[in-house]
Structure formats: structure tokens, C-alpha cells
N, C-alpha and C positions, 0 to 999 in steps of 0.2 A: 504493500500500500504506500509506504513511505517513498519507495523507489519510483512508483508511478506518479506521485505528487511532484517529486523533484524533476522528473522528465517533463511533466506538464508545465511546470514553472519555467524550465529552460526553453521549451518550445514557445511559450508566450513571450519570453524575453527576446527570442530570435525574431518572432513575428513583429514585436514592437520596434525593434531596431530596424528591421526591413521597412516597416511603414514610415518610420522617421526619415529614412533615407529617400523613400519614394516621394514623400511629401515635401522634401527639401526644395527650396527654403521656405520656412513659414515665419521668419522673423528677419530683421536687418542683419547684414553681414558686415563684419569689420575687415577692412583691408589695411594692414599696418605697413607704413612706409618707414624703413629704419634710418631715415635721414630727416633733417629739418625741411620745412616747407621751402619751396622755391627752386630746388634743383631739378635736374632732368628726371630723376626717379619719381619725385613728387608730381611733376608735371604729367608724366605718362600715366601714373596712377589716377590722377584726377580727370584726365581726358577719357579714360576707360570706365571709371567708376559709375557715373550716372547712366550711360547707356547699358552697361552690364546689369545694373540694378533693374532697369526696365525689362531687359531680356529675361532675367531670372524671376521677376515679379516681386522682389523685395529690395529696399534701398541698400546700396553698397557704400558704406561710410569710410572715408579715408581718415586714418589717424597717424600722425607723425610721432615717432619716438626715436630721436637721434642719439648719437653718442657711441664712442668706442669704434669708430669707423664702420658703423652699421651693426656692430655685434650686439648691442643692447636690445635693439628692436628685433633683430633676427632671433635672439635667444627667447624673447617673449613669444614669438610665433612658434618656436620649437616646443615650448612648454605648454602651449594652449591645448584645449580639448579638441580632439580630431573629429569635429562634427560638421565641418564646412562653414561654420560661422566665424572662424578665426583664421583668416588668410593673410599672407604677407607678400610683399614685393621682394624678390631676391635679385641681387646684382652680383657682378664679378667680385666686388669688394666683400660682400657678406658671405659668398660661397666659395671663393677661390683665393684672392690675394691676402685678405686679412687672416683667414684660417691657416694659410700656408706659412705665414711669418709669425703668428701668435700661438704658441703651444698651449696657452691658457684660455683659448676661446671657449665660451661656455656651451658649446654644442658640437655635435658631429655632423659634418656636412652631408655625409652619405646615409646616415641612419636616423637622423632627427627631423627630416623633412620629407614631404611627399611632393615631388615636382608635378605641376599641373599644366602649365603652358608658358612658353617664352613669348612675350608680347612683341618685343622689338629689340633691336640692337643699334648702338650708335658707334660711329667711327671714333677714333682717337687721333690726336694730332701733336706733332712737335712744332712749336712756334718759337720765334725769336723776337727780342726787342729790335726795333728798326735800326738801332745803332750798333747792333752786333755785327762783327765783321762778315759773318756768313749769312747772306740773304737769299740763298737758294740751297737745296740739299747738297749739291756737290761742294760748294764752298764751305758750308757748315761742317761737313764730314772732314774735309781737308784741315780745317782749323782745329777741330777737337782731336784729330789724330796727331797733328803736329805739336799740340800742347796738352799732353795727357795730365789730367787733374787740375788744369788751370781754370776751366770754366765750370760754372755751377748751373744747376737746373732746379726749378721749383716743382712741387707736386702738392696735391691736396692733403698729404700726410704720409707718415711712415707706414708702409704696408698698403697704401692706396694703389689703385690700378695705375695711376700716373707714375708712381714711384717704381713699382715692379716692372712696368713695361719699359721704362728707361733703363733699368738694370738689365732687362732682357736684350734691349738694343745694344747696350755696351758690350755684353757678352758676344752678340752676333757680329759686331763690327770691330772688336778689339780696341774700344775706346774707353777713356776714363773721364768721368765728370763728377763733381761734388753735389751730393743731394742736399737740398734745403727744404725740409718739410714745413708745411703750413697747416693751419686748422681749416681746411676746406679749399675749394677752388677759388672762391672770391678773393681772399687775401693773396693767394699765389699769383693769380692773374693781375691783380692790382700792382704787385711789386714787379712783375715782368714788364708791364706797361710803363711803369715809372723808371725802369732800368736798374732796380735794386738787384735783380737777377737777370741774366741775359737770355735764359732758355726756360721753357716749360713744356711738360708732357701732360696733356689734360684731355678730357672728353671734348669732342668736337663742338657740341652745342654750346658749352660754356665759353669756349674761346672764339667762336665764330663772330659775335658782334665786334670784338676787338680787331679781328682780322679784316672785317668789312670796313672798319673805320681807319684801317692802316696803322693802328696802334700796336699791332703785332704782325709779324710776317710768318705765314704758313710755310713750313719747310718740307714736310712729308706727312702723309696721312696713313692710318691703319684702316683700310676699308677694302671690300672686294674689288672695287674698281675706282677710278678717279671720280671725285665728286663733281656734280654739275656746277655747283657754286664756286669750285676751285679747279677748273679744268686744267690749269698749268702745273698743279701740284701733284707729284707722283705718289704712288702708294709705296709702302714699305716692301711689298712683294716685288715691285718694279725695280727698286734700287738694290735688290739682292738680300733682303732680310725677311723672307716669307714667314719665318717662325714668329716674327714680331707683329705680323699683319693681323692683329686680333681686335675684335670688336668688344664693346661693353654691353652685356645683355640686361634686360629688365623683364623678369618673369614672375608668375604667380606660383607660390608654394603653399602647402598646408602643413600642419604638424604630421609627424609619422603616424601611420595608422588611419589617415583620412580615407574613408571608404571609396572604392573604385567607382561606384555609381555616382558619388558626389564629384569626384575628380573628373569623370567623363562629362557630367552635366555642366560644370564650370568651364571646362575646356571647350565644349561645343558652343557655349554662350559667348565666350571671348572670341572665338572664330567668327561667329555671327556679327558681333560688334565691329570687328575689324574688316568686315566686308563693306561697311558704310564708307563711301568716298570722303565724306566730310571728316569722319574720325581719322581715317588714314592720312588725310592731308594735315590735320592738326599734329599728328605724331611725326609725319615726314618733314613738316616745317621746322622741327627741332633739329633736323639733320639725321634723324633716326630712320632705320629701315624696318618695315614690318616683317616679323618672323612667323608667328602663329603656327607653332608646330605641335607635335604630340607630347604627352607626358614622358614617354620613353625616350624620345629624341632630346627633350630638355634635360633629362637625367644624364644622358650621354654627354651633352654640352658642359654641364656642371663638372662632371668627372674630368673631362678633357682640360678644362681651364684650371681646375685645382692642380692637376698633375703638372701642367706646364709651369705654373707659378711656383709650385713647391720645388721643382727642379732648379729654378732661378735662385730661390732662397738658399738652397743647399750649396749650389755652385759659387754664389757670391758671399756665402757665409753671413747672411743678413739676419739681424735681430731687431727687436723693438727698442733696444737700449741705444 
């Protein structure tokens, strides 16, 4: 009798869980952005959130929680209940560069998240102050090769994508430059424009306004092909550094254990949202490229980026200190 009762309770629990998943969502969904408002990650989240909410039938509320290079917000998503109501924006910083350099990161990239969909990816760029001696890629490379360790570059911080991509570039080209970390792209870009630092490696959307105003000179971009807005600027693949020709992604993840039915439903809804030409244009206007892939493909991308940056950290003997 007792055994039949326990089996009945287990069956009811299974039915209840299945019903909860099939009726998902029946309340607002939180989409946590692990950076302060205003950056590319936040912008992409907010462009997608409202139409995604309409597609799912419940509001998608963007919440910002910055700090620790994205680790604080990412850790909150990892700890959340895997019910589909606590989603997060994952970036290269939160799932690759920061974990690669920080052994104390409070989550495991491969076991603590459920990849759902990669929304978009942005190019990266090496840019110079207009007074720097190298104002195109060839002269820039000649200058830094001729003077190892003389020139400095700024990045949004130690362990940021800008930092580790330049370390990757130095490995690929046999060059040496001094890293100057900042607390975000804004301060680094301001100092590059002011000439306090001669070079910067940053996300393309952040640097583009300064390039357009000729306050920074674009030297080379990390992108699948030359950018329409900078047709004369080569890609890193073109100049012989294909391994550095990497994009910065922005994708949705849930905590580990998020049910497949929910993952598939959110993935399908994001794909539908990204079919809207107006939404695509708003994202592409940031300099980003639409990706819209499968959960499995996004998981592969996360693994590939982490592996690539961990290799750089090990070879360059990089630490947070």
C-alpha cells in the first residue's frame, strides 16, 4: 500500500512538472545582463526583450547586475532555479576570457549553464590614437615589432576580451606591448582618444563612433569579412592572424538543468524575433551580426572560445594580479 502511494505521488509530481513546462511561461521572465546599462550587451538584451516577451506571451524584464567582469551577474544566473524564469545574457567575457584567467570564478562554464541561443556576435577592433606613428596595419605592425615593449594598449580590464585578444595577437605576431587595464570600455576609449595610451583593442560598436569622428584610427578588425562601414580596413585573417579573427558573442543561457522543452521554446521564440527586419536592423546598426543558432551549436561556440583563451592565458602566463 505504502509503495503504491509513493509511486502515485511520484507520478503526480512528474505530471505536475510536465504541465508546468507545457504551460510555460505563465509569469514574467527575468533576463539578467551581467554588465551595467549602456553597453553592447545591455543594448542587445533590450532590443530583444520586448518582442521576445510578446512572442512568449509574458513580459521579459531586463535586469542589470555588473561587477567582476560579468562574473557576479553570471554567477546569479548559474545559481537560479532552472524553471525558465531566470535567464541570463552570456558573453565571451563571462564564459571564456574571465573564467580562463580567474581560477576563483564562482561557476563552471560547462556544467553550471544551459546554452539556449546565440543572438548575435560583434567584431572587435585594434585602433590607434591619430598621433600614433602607425596609421594603417602595416605601419602599426612594423612599429611595434621594431620597438618591443615600448608601446602600450588599453582594454576594458584584466581578463576582458580586449585584453586577451591583444595577448593572442602578440603571440601570433611575435610582438610585445604593455597592457593598461581600465574599468570598462568608456575610460579606455577616452584615454586612447586623449593620447594617454596610443592603442586599444575593444569591441567594434564601442569604438566605432570615435573612428567615425576620426578621433581614433581603425587598424584591423576581427570579423568574417571586411566591414561595410570600414571597407579599407583589413581583417585579422587577411593580415595573417586567422586565430585572432574572433568575434564577441551575446547569447541566452539558463541555469543547469533548465528543461529541454523550455530551452526549445525560448530558442524558437528568439529565432522568430530575429526574423523581424526592424529588430535585425537595430542589432546590425550596433555593428553586430545576427547568429540565431541552436543550443548545441552555442554550447560548441562557448567551449571553443574558452579553450582558445585558456591557451593564451597559459602560454602568456597571465594572472589577475
